N, C-alpha and C positions, 0 to 999 in steps of 0.2 A: 964278131958282129958284121952284119951285112949292111953296108951303107945304103943301098937302094931300099931295103926293107925299112930302115930307120926313117928315111925320107918319106916313104909311102905311108907309114903309120902316122907320122907327124902331119902330113897333108890331110889324111882322113880325119884326124882329131880336130884340126883347124876347121875343116868343112862342117863337121858336126856341131862345133861350138858356134858357128856363124848362122846355122839354120834357123834359129829362133829369133833372129833380128829382123824386125819389120823394115820395109823399104824406106819409110820416112825417118827411121832411126840411124840409117847409114851415114847421114851427113849432119847429125846433131852433135855439136861440140860437147866435150866434157868427158870423153872416155879416158883420155890421158892429158890432163891440162886442157889446152884449147883444141886438141886434135879430136877429130871424129873417128868413128870406126873405120870408115873408108880410108882415111889417111894413115891410120895405124896399121892396117892390113897391107897397104901399099908399101 
């Protein structure tokens, strides 16, 4: 396994899954308990 490839594919997957989130949803609590999307990604 190539570590850099794994990181790159993981990064691309994360970016694709966040594309559909509207700007106002980034700070709406509730994704993971009281955390918002922005806090979870950080």
